[in-house]
N, CA, C, O and CB atoms as a CASP TS submission, in Angstrom:
PFRMAT TS
TARGET T0000
AUTHOR 0000-0000-0000
METHOD Language model
MODEL 1
PARENT N/A
ATOM      1  N   MET     1      23.853   9.915 -24.455  1.00  0.00           N
ATOM      2  CA  MET     1      22.448   9.676 -24.385  1.00  0.00           C
ATOM      3  C   MET     1      22.153   8.183 -24.347  1.00  0.00           C
ATOM      4  O   MET     1      21.912   7.617 -23.280  1.00  0.00           O
ATOM      5  CB  MET     1      21.754  10.329 -25.548  1.00  0.00           C
ATOM      6  N   GLY     2      22.172   7.559 -25.498  1.00  0.00           N
ATOM      7  CA  GLY     2      21.901   6.134 -25.547  1.00  0.00           C
ATOM      8  C   GLY     2      23.128   5.384 -25.990  1.00  0.00           C
ATOM      9  O   GLY     2      24.094   5.964 -26.486  1.00  0.00           O
ATOM     10  N   ARG     3      23.071   4.106 -25.806  1.00  0.00           N
ATOM     11  CA  ARG     3      24.203   3.311 -26.254  1.00  0.00           C
ATOM     12  C   ARG     3      23.892   2.748 -27.635  1.00  0.00           C
ATOM     13  O   ARG     3      22.727   2.640 -28.016  1.00  0.00           O
ATOM     14  CB  ARG     3      24.521   2.172 -25.247  1.00  0.00           C
ATOM     15  N   ALA     4      24.895   2.402 -28.360  1.00  0.00           N
ATOM     16  CA  ALA     4      24.704   1.865 -29.703  1.00  0.00           C
ATOM     17  C   ALA     4      24.072   0.487 -29.596  1.00  0.00           C
ATOM     18  O   ALA     4      24.533  -0.357 -28.828  1.00  0.00           O
ATOM     19  CB  ALA     4      26.050   1.799 -30.480  1.00  0.00           C
ATOM     20  N   ASN     5      23.028   0.264 -30.358  1.00  0.00           N
ATOM     21  CA  ASN     5      22.330  -1.008 -30.346  1.00  0.00           C
ATOM     22  C   ASN     5      22.943  -1.901 -31.414  1.00  0.00           C
ATOM     23  O   ASN     5      22.721  -1.696 -32.608  1.00  0.00           O
ATOM     24  CB  ASN     5      20.805  -0.818 -30.580  1.00  0.00           C
ATOM     25  N   THR     6      23.712  -2.890 -30.984  1.00  0.00           N
ATOM     26  CA  THR     6      24.346  -3.802 -31.937  1.00  0.00           C
ATOM     27  C   THR     6      23.565  -5.097 -32.058  1.00  0.00           C
ATOM     28  O   THR     6      23.940  -5.975 -32.835  1.00  0.00           O
ATOM     29  CB  THR     6      25.785  -4.097 -31.519  1.00  0.00           C
ATOM     30  N   SER     7      22.480  -5.231 -31.298  1.00  0.00           N
ATOM     31  CA  SER     7      21.674  -6.442 -31.327  1.00  0.00           C
ATOM     32  C   SER     7      20.700  -6.395 -32.502  1.00  0.00           C
ATOM     33  O   SER     7      20.302  -5.323 -32.959  1.00  0.00           O
ATOM     34  CB  SER     7      20.913  -6.619 -29.999  1.00  0.00           C
ATOM     35  N   SER     8      20.332  -7.565 -32.973  1.00  0.00           N
ATOM     36  CA  SER     8      19.351  -7.620 -34.053  1.00  0.00           C
ATOM     37  C   SER     8      17.925  -7.604 -33.500  1.00  0.00           C
ATOM     38  O   SER     8      16.963  -7.529 -34.266  1.00  0.00           O
ATOM     39  CB  SER     8      19.574  -8.874 -34.911  1.00  0.00           C
ATOM     40  N   VAL     9      17.786  -7.675 -32.174  1.00  0.00           N
ATOM     41  CA  VAL     9      16.473  -7.670 -31.530  1.00  0.00           C
ATOM     42  C   VAL     9      16.046  -6.224 -31.300  1.00  0.00           C
ATOM     43  O   VAL     9      16.833  -5.397 -30.839  1.00  0.00           O
ATOM     44  CB  VAL     9      16.500  -8.465 -30.185  1.00  0.00           C
ATOM     45  N   ASP    10      14.784  -5.933 -31.628  1.00  0.00           N
ATOM     46  CA  ASP    10      14.270  -4.581 -31.434  1.00  0.00           C
ATOM     47  C   ASP    10      13.922  -4.375 -29.963  1.00  0.00           C
ATOM     48  O   ASP    10      12.996  -5.002 -29.448  1.00  0.00           O
ATOM     49  CB  ASP    10      13.030  -4.326 -32.331  1.00  0.00           C
ATOM     50  N   THR    11      14.661  -3.501 -29.290  1.00  0.00           N
ATOM     51  CA  THR    11      14.448  -3.279 -27.859  1.00  0.00           C
ATOM     52  C   THR    11      13.985  -1.862 -27.563  1.00  0.00           C
ATOM     53  O   THR    11      14.092  -1.405 -26.424  1.00  0.00           O
ATOM     54  CB  THR    11      15.721  -3.570 -27.092  1.00  0.00           C
ATOM     55  N   THR    12      13.477  -1.165 -28.559  1.00  0.00           N
ATOM     56  CA  THR    12      13.115   0.237 -28.340  1.00  0.00           C
ATOM     57  C   THR    12      11.981   0.381 -27.330  1.00  0.00           C
ATOM     58  O   THR    12      11.998   1.302 -26.514  1.00  0.00           O
ATOM     59  CB  THR    12      12.716   0.887 -29.659  1.00  0.00           C
ATOM     60  N   LYS    13      11.004  -0.508 -27.371  1.00  0.00           N
ATOM     61  CA  LYS    13       9.891  -0.418 -26.414  1.00  0.00           C
ATOM     62  C   LYS    13      10.385  -0.645 -24.986  1.00  0.00           C
ATOM     63  O   LYS    13       9.985   0.055 -24.056  1.00  0.00           O
ATOM     64  CB  LYS    13       8.791  -1.447 -26.765  1.00  0.00           C
ATOM     65  N   GLY    14      11.251  -1.626 -24.833  1.00  0.00           N
ATOM     66  CA  GLY    14      11.803  -1.907 -23.511  1.00  0.00           C
ATOM     67  C   GLY    14      12.622  -0.744 -22.989  1.00  0.00           C
ATOM     68  O   GLY    14      12.556  -0.424 -21.802  1.00  0.00           O
ATOM     69  N   GLU    15      13.394  -0.108 -23.858  1.00  0.00           N
ATOM     70  CA  GLU    15      14.209   1.025 -23.439  1.00  0.00           C
ATOM     71  C   GLU    15      13.338   2.221 -23.072  1.00  0.00           C
ATOM     72  O   GLU    15      13.629   2.945 -22.120  1.00  0.00           O
ATOM     73  CB  GLU    15      15.192   1.410 -24.544  1.00  0.00           C
ATOM     74  N   LYS    16      12.262   2.420 -23.840  1.00  0.00           N
ATOM     75  CA  LYS    16      11.336   3.506 -23.505  1.00  0.00           C
ATOM     76  C   LYS    16      10.690   3.271 -22.149  1.00  0.00           C
ATOM     77  O   LYS    16      10.569   4.189 -21.338  1.00  0.00           O
ATOM     78  CB  LYS    16      10.254   3.644 -24.584  1.00  0.00           C
ATOM     79  N   LEU    17      10.276   2.024 -21.912  1.00  0.00           N
ATOM     80  CA  LEU    17       9.644   1.678 -20.641  1.00  0.00           C
ATOM     81  C   LEU    17      10.621   1.871 -19.486  1.00  0.00           C
ATOM     82  O   LEU    17      10.259   2.417 -18.443  1.00  0.00           O
ATOM     83  CB  LEU    17       9.132   0.228 -20.670  1.00  0.00           C
ATOM     84  N   ALA    18      11.856   1.424 -19.674  1.00  0.00           N
ATOM     85  CA  ALA    18      12.863   1.574 -18.625  1.00  0.00           C
ATOM     86  C   ALA    18      13.129   3.046 -18.341  1.00  0.00           C
ATOM     87  O   ALA    18      13.271   3.438 -17.183  1.00  0.00           O
ATOM     88  CB  ALA    18      14.166   0.867 -19.023  1.00  0.00           C
ATOM     89  N   LYS    19      13.196   3.852 -19.374  1.00  0.00           N
ATOM     90  CA  LYS    19      13.444   5.283 -19.194  1.00  0.00           C
ATOM     91  C   LYS    19      12.295   5.943 -18.427  1.00  0.00           C
ATOM     92  O   LYS    19      12.521   6.757 -17.532  1.00  0.00           O
ATOM     93  CB  LYS    19      13.636   5.970 -20.561  1.00  0.00           C
ATOM     94  N   ARG    20      11.051   5.578 -18.793  1.00  0.00           N
ATOM     95  CA  ARG    20       9.886   6.158 -18.121  1.00  0.00           C
ATOM     96  C   ARG    20       9.849   5.754 -16.642  1.00  0.00           C
ATOM     97  O   ARG    20       9.559   6.584 -15.780  1.00  0.00           O
ATOM     98  CB  ARG    20       8.587   5.718 -18.826  1.00  0.00           C
ATOM     99  N   MET    21      10.139   4.493 -16.352  1.00  0.00           N
ATOM    100  CA  MET    21      10.125   4.037 -14.962  1.00  0.00           C
ATOM    101  C   MET    21      11.232   4.722 -14.159  1.00  0.00           C
ATOM    102  O   MET    21      11.037   5.043 -12.987  1.00  0.00           O
ATOM    103  CB  MET    21      10.287   2.504 -14.895  1.00  0.00           C
ATOM    104  N   THR    22      12.381   4.946 -14.774  1.00  0.00           N
ATOM    105  CA  THR    22      13.467   5.648 -14.092  1.00  0.00           C
ATOM    106  C   THR    22      13.042   7.072 -13.767  1.00  0.00           C
ATOM    107  O   THR    22      13.320   7.578 -12.680  1.00  0.00           O
ATOM    108  CB  THR    22      14.747   5.652 -14.957  1.00  0.00           C
ATOM    109  N   GLN    23      12.371   7.711 -14.707  1.00  0.00           N
ATOM    110  CA  GLN    23      11.899   9.073 -14.467  1.00  0.00           C
ATOM    111  C   GLN    23      10.890   9.099 -13.322  1.00  0.00           C
ATOM    112  O   GLN    23      10.927   9.991 -12.474  1.00  0.00           O
ATOM    113  CB  GLN    23      11.272   9.659 -15.743  1.00  0.00           C
ATOM    114  N   GLN    24       9.995   8.124 -13.302  1.00  0.00           N
ATOM    115  CA  GLN    24       8.987   8.083 -12.237  1.00  0.00           C
ATOM    116  C   GLN    24       9.639   7.875 -10.875  1.00  0.00           C
ATOM    117  O   GLN    24       9.276   8.543  -9.907  1.00  0.00           O
ATOM    118  CB  GLN    24       7.965   6.969 -12.506  1.00  0.00           C
ATOM    119  N   THR    25      10.600   6.954 -10.793  1.00  0.00           N
ATOM    120  CA  THR    25      11.241   6.718  -9.501  1.00  0.00           C
ATOM    121  C   THR    25      12.045   7.935  -9.069  1.00  0.00           C
ATOM    122  O   THR    25      12.125   8.234  -7.877  1.00  0.00           O
ATOM    123  CB  THR    25      12.147   5.481  -9.565  1.00  0.00           C
ATOM    124  N   ASN    26      12.639   8.638 -10.021  1.00  0.00           N
ATOM    125  CA  ASN    26      13.395   9.845  -9.666  1.00  0.00           C
ATOM    126  C   ASN    26      12.472  10.932  -9.131  1.00  0.00           C
ATOM    127  O   ASN    26      12.843  11.638  -8.193  1.00  0.00           O
ATOM    128  CB  ASN    26      14.171  10.370 -10.883  1.00  0.00           C
ATOM    129  N   THR    27      11.284  11.085  -9.699  1.00  0.00           N
ATOM    130  CA  THR    27      10.355  12.096  -9.197  1.00  0.00           C
ATOM    131  C   THR    27       9.869  11.734  -7.806  1.00  0.00           C
ATOM    132  O   THR    27       9.673  12.616  -6.970  1.00  0.00           O
ATOM    133  CB  THR    27       9.164  12.257 -10.146  1.00  0.00           C
ATOM    134  N   VAL    28       9.670  10.440  -7.544  1.00  0.00           N
ATOM    135  CA  VAL    28       9.238  10.014  -6.217  1.00  0.00           C
ATOM    136  C   VAL    28      10.331  10.317  -5.203  1.00  0.00           C
ATOM    137  O   VAL    28      10.044  10.807  -4.111  1.00  0.00           O
ATOM    138  CB  VAL    28       8.888   8.509  -6.207  1.00  0.00           C
ATOM    139  N   LYS    29      11.578  10.029  -5.552  1.00  0.00           N
ATOM    140  CA  LYS    29      12.686  10.312  -4.641  1.00  0.00           C
ATOM    141  C   LYS    29      12.815  11.810  -4.390  1.00  0.00           C
ATOM    142  O   LYS    29      13.096  12.227  -3.266  1.00  0.00           O
ATOM    143  CB  LYS    29      14.000   9.756  -5.205  1.00  0.00           C
ATOM    144  N   ALA    30      12.615  12.617  -5.418  1.00  0.00           N
ATOM    145  CA  ALA    30      12.756  14.060  -5.284  1.00  0.00           C
ATOM    146  C   ALA    30      11.634  14.654  -4.440  1.00  0.00           C
ATOM    147  O   ALA    30      11.836  15.658  -3.757  1.00  0.00           O
ATOM    148  CB  ALA    30      12.779  14.716  -6.657  1.00  0.00           C
ATOM    149  N   SER    31      10.451  14.040  -4.482  1.00  0.00           N
ATOM    150  CA  SER    31       9.312  14.600  -3.754  1.00  0.00           C
ATOM    151  C   SER    31       9.274  14.155  -2.290  1.00  0.00           C
ATOM    152  O   SER    31       8.403  14.600  -1.542  1.00  0.00           O
ATOM    153  CB  SER    31       8.019  14.202  -4.439  1.00  0.00           C
ATOM    154  N   PHE    32      10.185  13.303  -1.872  1.00  0.00           N
ATOM    155  CA  PHE    32      10.201  12.831  -0.488  1.00  0.00           C
ATOM    156  C   PHE    32      10.684  13.930   0.450  1.00  0.00           C
ATOM    157  O   PHE    32      11.692  14.584   0.185  1.00  0.00           O
ATOM    158  CB  PHE    32      11.094  11.587  -0.352  1.00  0.00           C
ATOM    159  N   SER    33       9.967  14.127   1.536  1.00  0.00           N
ATOM    160  CA  SER    33      10.420  15.064   2.554  1.00  0.00           C
ATOM    161  C   SER    33      10.164  14.446   3.926  1.00  0.00           C
ATOM    162  O   SER    33       9.104  13.860   4.146  1.00  0.00           O
ATOM    163  CB  SER    33       9.700  16.443   2.414  1.00  0.00           C
ATOM    164  N   PRO    34      11.101  14.564   4.836  1.00  0.00           N
ATOM    165  CA  PRO    34      10.947  13.952   6.160  1.00  0.00           C
ATOM    166  C   PRO    34       9.728  14.452   6.922  1.00  0.00           C
ATOM    167  O   PRO    34       9.096  13.689   7.653  1.00  0.00           O
ATOM    168  CB  PRO    34      12.177  14.207   6.981  1.00  0.00           C
ATOM    169  N   GLU    35       9.388  15.746   6.753  1.00  0.00           N
ATOM    170  CA  GLU    35       8.222  16.290   7.459  1.00  0.00           C
ATOM    171  C   GLU    35       6.949  15.586   7.009  1.00  0.00           C
ATOM    172  O   GLU    35       6.099  15.224   7.823  1.00  0.00           O
ATOM    173  CB  GLU    35       8.100  17.810   7.221  1.00  0.00           C
ATOM    174  N   GLU    36       6.836  15.402   5.713  1.00  0.00           N
ATOM    175  CA  GLU    36       5.653  14.727   5.160  1.00  0.00           C
ATOM    176  C   GLU    36       5.618  13.274   5.624  1.00  0.00           C
ATOM    177  O   GLU    36       4.548  12.736   5.912  1.00  0.00           O
ATOM    178  CB  GLU    36       5.650  14.797   3.606  1.00  0.00           C
ATOM    179  N   ALA    37       6.776  12.647   5.697  1.00  0.00           N
ATOM    180  CA  ALA    37       6.842  11.253   6.149  1.00  0.00           C
ATOM    181  C   ALA    37       6.376  11.139   7.595  1.00  0.00           C
ATOM    182  O   ALA    37       5.696  10.179   7.954  1.00  0.00           O
ATOM    183  CB  ALA    37       8.275  10.701   6.006  1.00  0.00           C
ATOM    184  N   ALA    38       6.735  12.104   8.416  1.00  0.00           N
ATOM    185  CA  ALA    38       6.304  12.084   9.814  1.00  0.00           C
ATOM    186  C   ALA    38       4.786  12.206   9.912  1.00  0.00           C
ATOM    187  O   ALA    38       4.156  11.525  10.721  1.00  0.00           O
ATOM    188  CB  ALA    38       6.980  13.219  10.603  1.00  0.00           C
ATOM    189  N   LYS    39       4.198  13.078   9.083  1.00  0.00           N
ATOM    190  CA  LYS    39       2.733  13.222   9.064  1.00  0.00           C
ATOM    191  C   LYS    39       2.086  11.906   8.664  1.00  0.00           C
ATOM    192  O   LYS    39       1.101  11.480   9.267  1.00  0.00           O
ATOM    193  CB  LYS    39       2.299  14.349   8.091  1.00  0.00           C
ATOM    194  N   GLN    40       2.648  11.260   7.638  1.00  0.00           N
ATOM    195  CA  GLN    40       2.094   9.993   7.161  1.00  0.00           C
ATOM    196  C   GLN    40       2.160   8.932   8.255  1.00  0.00           C
ATOM    197  O   GLN    40       1.235   8.132   8.399  1.00  0.00           O
ATOM    198  CB  GLN    40       2.847   9.511   5.907  1.00  0.00           C
ATOM    199  N   GLN    41       3.243   8.920   9.025  1.00  0.00           N
ATOM    200  CA  GLN    41       3.373   7.935  10.093  1.00  0.00           C
ATOM    201  C   GLN    41       2.304   8.151  11.155  1.00  0.00           C
ATOM    202  O   GLN    41       1.758   7.186  11.689  1.00  0.00           O
ATOM    203  CB  GLN    41       4.768   8.004  10.723  1.00  0.00           C
ATOM    204  N   ILE    42       2.001   9.408  11.466  1.00  0.00           N
ATOM    205  CA  ILE    42       0.966   9.708  12.459  1.00  0.00           C
ATOM    206  C   ILE    42      -0.389   9.241  11.946  1.00  0.00           C
ATOM    207  O   ILE    42      -1.165   8.627  12.677  1.00  0.00           O
ATOM    208  CB  ILE    42       0.931  11.225  12.781  1.00  0.00           C
ATOM    209  N   ILE    43      -0.664   9.541  10.679  1.00  0.00           N
ATOM    210  CA  ILE    43      -1.934   9.127  10.080  1.00  0.00           C
ATOM    211  C   ILE    43      -2.044   7.609  10.073  1.00  0.00           C
ATOM    212  O   ILE    43      -3.098   7.061  10.393  1.00  0.00           O
ATOM    213  CB  ILE    43      -2.067   9.680   8.647  1.00  0.00           C
ATOM    214  N   ASN    44      -0.952   6.923   9.707  1.00  0.00           N
ATOM    215  CA  ASN    44      -0.964   5.464   9.684  1.00  0.00           C
ATOM    216  C   ASN    44      -1.160   4.878  11.074  1.00  0.00           C
ATOM    217  O   ASN    44      -1.825   3.854  11.230  1.00  0.00           O
ATOM    218  CB  ASN    44       0.325   4.939   9.081  1.00  0.00           C
ATOM    219  N   ALA    45      -0.584   5.521  12.085  1.00  0.00           N
ATOM    220  CA  ALA    45      -0.764   5.043  13.454  1.00  0.00           C
ATOM    221  C   ALA    45      -2.223   5.174  13.873  1.00  0.00           C
ATOM    222  O   ALA    45      -2.770   4.290  14.533  1.00  0.00           O
ATOM    223  CB  ALA    45       0.144   5.821  14.426  1.00  0.00           C
ATOM    224  N   ARG    46      -2.851   6.284  13.485  1.00  0.00           N
ATOM    225  CA  ARG    46      -4.280   6.458  13.795  1.00  0.00           C
ATOM    226  C   ARG    46      -5.110   5.400  13.102  1.00  0.00           C
ATOM    227  O   ARG    46      -6.018   4.818  13.695  1.00  0.00           O
ATOM    228  CB  ARG    46      -4.763   7.857  13.381  1.00  0.00           C
ATOM    229  N   LYS    47      -4.791   5.153  11.835  1.00  0.00           N
ATOM    230  CA  LYS    47      -5.531   4.132  11.088  1.00  0.00           C
ATOM    231  C   LYS    47      -5.393   2.771  11.756  1.00  0.00           C
ATOM    232  O   LYS    47      -6.368   2.028  11.874  1.00  0.00           O
ATOM    233  CB  LYS    47      -5.036   4.060   9.635  1.00  0.00           C
ATOM    234  N   ALA    48      -4.184   2.449  12.188  1.00  0.00           N
ATOM    235  CA  ALA    48      -3.950   1.160  12.844  1.00  0.00           C
ATOM    236  C   ALA    48      -4.758   1.062  14.124  1.00  0.00           C
ATOM    237  O   ALA    48      -5.322   0.009  14.421  1.00  0.00           O
ATOM    238  CB  ALA    48      -2.457   0.964  13.143  1.00  0.00           C
ATOM    239  N   ALA    49      -4.820   2.142  14.883  1.00  0.00           N
ATOM    240  CA  ALA    49      -5.587   2.136  16.132  1.00  0.00           C
ATOM    241  C   ALA    49      -7.076   1.946  15.838  1.00  0.00           C
ATOM    242  O   ALA    49      -7.764   1.214  16.550  1.00  0.00           O
ATOM    243  CB  ALA    49      -5.358   3.450  16.919  1.00  0.00           C
ATOM    244  N   ASN    50      -7.567   2.601  14.797  1.00  0.00           N
ATOM    245  CA  ASN    50      -8.974   2.455  14.439  1.00  0.00           C
ATOM    246  C   ASN    50      -9.276   1.040  13.964  1.00  0.00           C
ATOM    247  O   ASN    50     -10.329   0.487  14.280  1.00  0.00           O
ATOM    248  CB  ASN    50      -9.356   3.463  13.358  1.00  0.00           C
ATOM    249  N   VAL    51      -8.362   0.462  13.214  1.00  0.00           N
ATOM    250  CA  VAL    51      -8.554  -0.909  12.734  1.00  0.00           C
ATOM    251  C   VAL    51      -8.625  -1.876  13.909  1.00  0.00           C
ATOM    252  O   VAL    51      -9.466  -2.775  13.938  1.00  0.00           O
ATOM    253  CB  VAL    51      -7.415  -1.315  11.776  1.00  0.00           C
ATOM    254  N   GLU    52      -7.730  -1.678  14.879  1.00  0.00           N
ATOM    255  CA  GLU    52      -7.728  -2.539  16.065  1.00  0.00           C
ATOM    256  C   GLU    52      -9.036  -2.401  16.842  1.00  0.00           C
ATOM    257  O   GLU    52      -9.586  -3.395  17.317  1.00  0.00           O
ATOM    258  CB  GLU    52      -6.535  -2.197  16.975  1.00  0.00           C
ATOM    259  N   ALA    53      -9.532  -1.172  16.970  1.00  0.00           N
ATOM    260  CA  ALA    53     -10.780  -0.950  17.698  1.00  0.00           C
ATOM    261  C   ALA    53     -11.948  -1.625  16.979  1.00  0.00           C
ATOM    262  O   ALA    53     -12.803  -2.245  17.612  1.00  0.00           O
ATOM    263  CB  ALA    53     -11.050   0.561  17.858  1.00  0.00           C
ATOM    264  N   LYS    54     -11.974  -1.500  15.657  1.00  0.00           N
ATOM    265  CA  LYS    54     -13.043  -2.146  14.887  1.00  0.00           C
ATOM    266  C   LYS    54     -12.971  -3.664  15.007  1.00  0.00           C
ATOM    267  O   LYS    54     -13.994  -4.345  15.085  1.00  0.00           O
ATOM    268  CB  LYS    54     -12.962  -1.735  13.412  1.00  0.00           C
ATOM    269  N   LYS    55     -11.740  -4.181  15.021  1.00  0.00           N
ATOM    270  CA  LYS    55     -11.541  -5.622  15.139  1.00  0.00           C
ATOM    271  C   LYS    55     -12.090  -6.130  16.472  1.00  0.00           C
ATOM    272  O   LYS    55     -12.785  -7.145  16.523  1.00  0.00           O
ATOM    273  CB  LYS    55     -10.047  -5.973  15.007  1.00  0.00           C
ATOM    274  N   GLU    56     -11.770  -5.411  17.546  1.00  0.00           N
ATOM    275  CA  GLU    56     -12.276  -5.785  18.873  1.00  0.00           C
ATOM    276  C   GLU    56     -13.801  -5.725  18.911  1.00  0.00           C
ATOM    277  O   GLU    56     -14.452  -6.597  19.487  1.00  0.00           O
ATOM    278  CB  GLU    56     -11.683  -4.862  19.956  1.00  0.00           C
ATOM    279  N   LYS    57     -14.359  -4.693  18.297  1.00  0.00           N
ATOM    280  CA  LYS    57     -15.814  -4.543  18.274  1.00  0.00           C
ATOM    281  C   LYS    57     -16.466  -5.699  17.517  1.00  0.00           C
ATOM    282  O   LYS    57     -17.489  -6.231  17.949  1.00  0.00           O
ATOM    283  CB  LYS    57     -16.207  -3.199  17.632  1.00  0.00           C
ATOM    284  N   ARG    58     -15.868  -6.086  16.384  1.00  0.00           N
ATOM    285  CA  ARG    58     -16.406  -7.210  15.608  1.00  0.00           C
ATOM    286  C   ARG    58     -16.332  -8.508  16.404  1.00  0.00           C
ATOM    287  O   ARG    58     -17.255  -9.321  16.362  1.00  0.00           O
ATOM    288  CB  ARG    58     -15.644  -7.362  14.281  1.00  0.00           C
ATOM    289  N   LYS    59     -15.226  -8.702  17.133  1.00  0.00           N
ATOM    290  CA  LYS    59     -15.097  -9.911  17.950  1.00  0.00           C
ATOM    291  C   LYS    59     -16.191  -9.957  19.010  1.00  0.00           C
ATOM    292  O   LYS    59     -16.811 -10.995  19.241  1.00  0.00           O
ATOM    293  CB  LYS    59     -13.707  -9.973  18.616  1.00  0.00           C
ATOM    294  N   LYS    60     -16.415  -8.807  19.651  1.00  0.00           N
ATOM    295  CA  LYS    60     -17.427  -8.719  20.708  1.00  0.00           C
ATOM    296  C   LYS    60     -18.815  -9.011  20.136  1.00  0.00           C
ATOM    297  O   LYS    60     -19.591  -9.769  20.718  1.00  0.00           O
ATOM    298  CB  LYS    60     -17.402  -7.321  21.375  1.00  0.00           C
ATOM    299  N   ASN    61     -19.116  -8.398  18.984  1.00  0.00           N
ATOM    300  CA  ASN    61     -20.420  -8.625  18.366  1.00  0.00           C
ATOM    301  C   ASN    61     -20.594 -10.075  17.931  1.00  0.00           C
ATOM    302  O   ASN    61     -21.686 -10.631  18.044  1.00  0.00           O
ATOM    303  CB  ASN    61     -20.602  -7.702  17.172  1.00  0.00           C
ATOM    304  N   ALA    62     -19.529 -10.686  17.435  1.00  0.00           N
ATOM    305  CA  ALA    62     -19.609 -12.091  17.024  1.00  0.00           C
ATOM    306  C   ALA    62     -19.872 -12.980  18.231  1.00  0.00           C
ATOM    307  O   ALA    62     -20.646 -13.935  18.157  1.00  0.00           O
ATOM    308  CB  ALA    62     -18.311 -12.527  16.312  1.00  0.00           C
ATOM    309  N   LYS    63     -19.222 -12.657  19.338  1.00  0.00           N
ATOM    310  CA  LYS    63     -19.426 -13.431  20.564  1.00  0.00           C
ATOM    311  C   LYS    63     -20.874 -13.310  21.035  1.00  0.00           C
ATOM    312  O   LYS    63     -21.491 -14.303  21.420  1.00  0.00           O
ATOM    313  CB  LYS    63     -18.460 -12.957  21.675  1.00  0.00           C
ATOM    314  N   LEU    64     -21.415 -12.083  21.002  1.00  0.00           N
ATOM    315  CA  LEU    64     -22.806 -11.870  21.414  1.00  0.00           C
ATOM    316  C   LEU    64     -23.773 -12.595  20.472  1.00  0.00           C
ATOM    317  O   LEU    64     -24.757 -13.185  20.917  1.00  0.00           O
ATOM    318  CB  LEU    64     -23.131 -10.360  21.449  1.00  0.00           C
ATOM    319  N   ALA    65     -23.483 -12.547  19.173  1.00  0.00           N
ATOM    320  CA  ALA    65     -24.346 -13.215  18.199  1.00  0.00           C
ATOM    321  C   ALA    65     -24.324 -14.727  18.415  1.00  0.00           C
ATOM    322  O   ALA    65     -25.355 -15.391  18.305  1.00  0.00           O
ATOM    323  CB  ALA    65     -23.906 -12.874  16.759  1.00  0.00           C
ATOM    324  N   LYS    66     -23.155 -15.261  18.721  1.00  0.00           N
ATOM    325  CA  LYS    66     -23.032 -16.699  18.963  1.00  0.00           C
ATOM    326  C   LYS    66     -23.820 -17.096  20.203  1.00  0.00           C
ATOM    327  O   LYS    66     -24.486 -18.131  20.224  1.00  0.00           O
ATOM    328  CB  LYS    66     -21.552 -17.101  19.120  1.00  0.00           C
ATOM    329  N   ALA    67     -23.738 -16.254  21.245  1.00  0.00           N
ATOM    330  CA  ALA    67     -24.478 -16.540  22.477  1.00  0.00           C
ATOM    331  C   ALA    67     -25.982 -16.481  22.222  1.00  0.00           C
ATOM    332  O   ALA    67     -26.737 -17.315  22.722  1.00  0.00           O
ATOM    333  CB  ALA    67     -24.084 -15.544  23.589  1.00  0.00           C
ATOM    334  N   ALA    68     -26.412 -15.487  21.439  1.00  0.00           N
ATOM    335  CA  ALA    68     -27.841 -15.361  21.135  1.00  0.00           C
ATOM    336  C   ALA    68     -28.325 -16.567  20.312  1.00  0.00           C
ATOM    337  O   ALA    68     -29.418 -17.087  20.536  1.00  0.00           O
ATOM    338  CB  ALA    68     -28.117 -14.037  20.366  1.00  0.00           C
ATOM    339  N   LYS    69     -27.502 -16.992  19.372  1.00  0.00           N
ATOM    340  CA  LYS    69     -27.863 -18.152  18.530  1.00  0.00           C
ATOM    341  C   LYS    69     -27.977 -19.408  19.398  1.00  0.00           C
ATOM    342  O   LYS    69     -28.893 -20.212  19.224  1.00  0.00           O
ATOM    343  CB  LYS    69     -26.804 -18.371  17.396  1.00  0.00           C
ATOM    344  N   LYS    70     -27.039 -19.567  20.332  1.00  0.00           N
ATOM    345  CA  LYS    70     -27.050 -20.721  21.217  1.00  0.00           C
ATOM    346  C   LYS    70     -28.279 -20.685  22.109  1.00  0.00           C
ATOM    347  O   LYS    70     -28.896 -21.720  22.359  1.00  0.00           O
ATOM    348  CB  LYS    70     -25.774 -20.767  22.064  1.00  0.00           C
ATOM    349  N   LYS    71     -28.645 -19.486  22.598  1.00  0.00           N
ATOM    350  CA  LYS    71     -29.812 -19.328  23.469  1.00  0.00           C
ATOM    351  C   LYS    71     -31.090 -19.672  22.729  1.00  0.00           C
ATOM    352  O   LYS    71     -31.979 -20.326  23.275  1.00  0.00           O
ATOM    353  CB  LYS    71     -29.890 -17.900  24.012  1.00  0.00           C
ATOM    354  N   ASN    72     -31.180 -19.220  21.463  1.00  0.00           N
ATOM    355  CA  ASN    72     -32.384 -19.488  20.673  1.00  0.00           C
ATOM    356  C   ASN    72     -32.507 -20.936  20.265  1.00  0.00           C
ATOM    357  O   ASN    72     -33.606 -21.408  19.972  1.00  0.00           O
ATOM    358  CB  ASN    72     -32.399 -18.627  19.447  1.00  0.00           C
ATOM    359  N   LYS    73     -31.403 -21.642  20.240  1.00  0.00           N
ATOM    360  CA  LYS    73     -31.394 -23.047  19.841  1.00  0.00           C
ATOM    361  C   LYS    73     -32.062 -23.925  20.891  1.00  0.00           C
ATOM    362  O   LYS    73     -32.689 -24.934  20.568  1.00  0.00           O
ATOM    363  CB  LYS    73     -29.963 -23.519  19.598  1.00  0.00           C
ATOM    364  N   LYS    74     -31.917 -23.521  22.169  1.00  0.00           N
ATOM    365  CA  LYS    74     -32.448 -24.343  23.278  1.00  0.00           C
ATOM    366  C   LYS    74     -33.933 -24.383  23.322  1.00  0.00           C
ATOM    367  O   LYS    74     -34.507 -25.032  24.196  1.00  0.00           O
ATOM    368  CB  LYS    74     -31.952 -23.841  24.584  1.00  0.00           C
TER
END
């Protein structure tokens, strides 16, 4: 189970934390499935495409706003 603690420093909190993090990483590894990963990749690709479209739209609107501001300045 555990190793003998020969140190005079109290490390029980650190050992508990390490054990909990190991358990969490093990559950994440166990819950991984390639099918789910493929779905996530498709969703992420859609998100990226939407982000790019929004970015282009913002650039276009900024350009139009700049032109309108320049026109009103004259």
